[in-house]
N, C-alpha and C positions, 0 to 999 in steps of 0.2 A: 544940243551938243553931240549926241550920239549920231544924229543925222549927218553932221559934218564929218565925224570920224569914220563913218561908213563909206564916205566918198574919198577918203585918204588914198587907198590904192588906185582908184580910178584917176584921180588927179595926177598922181605920180606916173601912171601908165601913159596918160596924155602927154606929159612933159617929156618922158623918155621916148615916146613915139616921134614927137616933133624933132627931137634931137638926133635919134639914131635908128628909128624904124621899129617895125612890129616885133621883131624877135627880142631886142633888148627891152622893149616896153613890156613884153610878156614876162621876161625874167624879173623885171622891177616889180610888176604887179604881184607875182608870186611872193617875192621877198617882202613887199609892203604888207601883203595880207598876213604873212607869217608874223611879222613884227606887230601888226594890229592885234592879232589873237594873243600873242605873248604879252603885250603890254596890258591888255584887258585882264589876263590871268594874274599878272603880277599885282595889279591894283585891287582886284576883287576876289582873288583866289578861287575863281570859277571861270568857266568858259561861257561866252555868249553864243547860244546855239546858232543864230543866223550868221555870225562871223565865222564860226567853225565850219558850217555848211559851205559858205562862200569860199573859204580857204581850200577845202577839199576839192571843190569843183574847179577852182582856178588851178589847183595843183594838177588835177587830172587833165583838164582841157589845155591848160598852158603847157604842161609837160608834153602832151601829144603834139602841140604846135611846135615846140622846140625840137623834139625828137624827130618828127616827120617833116619838119620845115614846111608846114602847111598852116597858113594863118586862119583857115576856115574854123579850126577847132576853138581858138580863142574868141573868134567872133560869135560862136554859138553859146559861149558861157553866159552872157546876159539873158538869153532866151531860156536856157535851162534853169537858171536861178529864179527868174521871174515865174516860170511855170511851176517850179517846185513850191514857191511861196503861195501861188494861187491854189495849188493842190492842198497845201497845208491849211489854208484858210477854209477851203470848202470841206475838207475832211473834219476839221475841228468843230463844225456845226453838228456832226453826227457822233464824234468821239469825244468823250470828256463832258464836263458840265458847262463849259463856256466856249464861245467862239474865240479863235486865236486873237483877234483884234481886241476883244474884251479882256482877255488875259493880259495883253500888253498895255492897255490904256485905262483899265478900270480904276487904277490908283489915282488917276488925274481927272477922270470924268465920271459923272453919275448919269446913266442913261437907262431908258426902258429896255428890256430884253429884245423887243422887236426892233428897236433902233440899232442895238449892237449887231443883230443878225443882218440887217440891211447894210450896215457899215462893213461888216465882214465880207458880205457878198460883193459890195462895191470894190473893196480892195482886191478880192479874187479876180473880178472882171478887169480891174486896172492892171494887175500883174499879167493876165492873159494877153491883154492888148499890148502892153509894153513888150512882151516877148515876141508877139507877132510883128510889131513894128520893127523890132531889131532884125528879124528875118527878112522883112521887106527891104530894109536898107542894105543888108548884107548882099542880097542877090540882085539889087538894082542900081547900086552905086559902088564907087571905088572905095578902097581902104581908107583914104584920107577923109572922105565923107562919113564913113562908118565911125571912125575914131571921134570926129567932131559930134556926130549924133550921140555916141555913147556917153560923152561928157555933157555936152550942152543940151542936146535933145532930151535924153532920158532924165537928166537932172531938172531941166525946165518943166517937163511933163509932170514929174513927181511933185515939184513945188506947186504947180498949178492945181494938181489933184488935192494936195494938202490944203490949199487955200479954199478950194471948192468944198472940201470936206468940212472945214471950219465954218464956212457960211451955212452949210446944211445943218451942222450940229448946233449952231447958235440958237435955233428955235426949238431944239430938243433936249438941251442940257437941263437936268433937274437941279434945282437949287438945294443945297444941304439944309436939312431941317434945323430950324432955330429953336433952341431950348431956352425957355424963359425961367430962370431960377428964382424969381421973386415970389 
């Protein structure tokens, strides 16, 4: 469910872009991200760090896009966010007791520490690649193509990566210990 709510501002951005163009879409994305952060806070009485980071980055880059009337800034936002997440994954292997991915997923999965480290590194590489692909599309295609890539390409790549991750993890998931009380 969180995966879908994380794409809420992106979907609204896409709809607004198709309807009125990049500048209205940027305004809608900023507002949607603000609403997303606010609703999460109302429900949980805390902020989700990744949503908060995304909000501030979209506020800065979206604000620059609107103020300077230059769509390049909003186009860079996915790259900046992906590269920050990659950096967070990599740094988490050296700072703290657990890699970031283990912190996020250990409640649902039991894996060996070496697998958590590999998974964390794979996510870091995926985020780096996703950021680089965004730059490639920005500088080699028109804005319509970039908007379609932002929604369908990035979402599709993320879904494919999650499926591949699931297949990889199937052979590494440790079964919970069974306690026989007889």
